[in-house]
N, C-alpha and C positions, 0 to 999 in steps of 0.2 A: 573796652578792656581797662582794668584798673592800672594805675601807675604803680610801678614797683621801684622802691628806693633801693638802689644798689650800694650806695655809700653816702655817708653824711659825717661831716666833721665841722666843729666850730671851736675856736680857741683864740685867745689874745696873744699877739706877738708884737715885737717892736717893729717900727716902720721899715727899718733896714732888712729885717727878717722877712717881712711881707714882700718887699721888693725882690729879694732873692728867690722866694717861693714862686712868685709870678714869672721871673725869668726862667726858672727851671720848668715851669708849666709851659711856657712859650716854646722852649726847646723841644719838649716832648710832643707838643701839638704839631710842630713842623715835621717830626719824624712819622706822625700818623698813629702812634701808639703811646698809651700812657697807663701806668700802673698806680692806682691809688692805694695807699697802705696806712693803716693805723693799728698798732698792736698786731694781733694775729689775723685781722681782717684785711683782705686784698681783693681789688677789683681791677681787671684788665679791660681797657677800652680801646677799640680800633676806631680812629677818628676818620670820618668821611672826607673826601676831597674838597667838598664845599661845606662851609660851616656858617650857620646863621648866628650872628653876633648881636647881642642886645646889651646895651649899657644904660643904666638908670641911676641918676643921682637925685637924692631927696634930702630934705631937712625937716626935722620935727622939733618944735619948741617944747622943752621940758622945764621942770622947776629948777634944775641945776644947770641949765643952758640948752643950747641947740644940739641935737643929735643928728649928725650927718651920716648918710648911708650911700655907698657906691656899690651897686650890684652888677656883676658880669654874668651873663648867661650864654652858654654855647650849646647849639643844637645842630644835629646833622642827620641826613639820610644818606645811606650808601648809594653811590652812583649818580647823585644829582649834581648839576653844575649851576653856578650863579655868578653874578658880577659884584665885586666888592665896591661899597660906596662909603664906608666909615673910615675915618682916619683919626689918629690920636695926635694932638698938637701940644 
């Protein structure tokens, strides 16, 4: 079955704004429900009890310097359990 994109957003923000966005996202993940909104587009997500967390940091050299990327991916199946092993220090 083909992957369906439910919501997509990309924008530049100040570091403090990104931190606030991630804190709000964390609060919503803890509740198990999140609404993603941009303009008149809105998607409601019910987050499973167990979530697969992937973090990837990479660096690519460019003409004007090194471009650093940090990607966070969350995936879940409803009703599945798992043991956490990742910690952020």
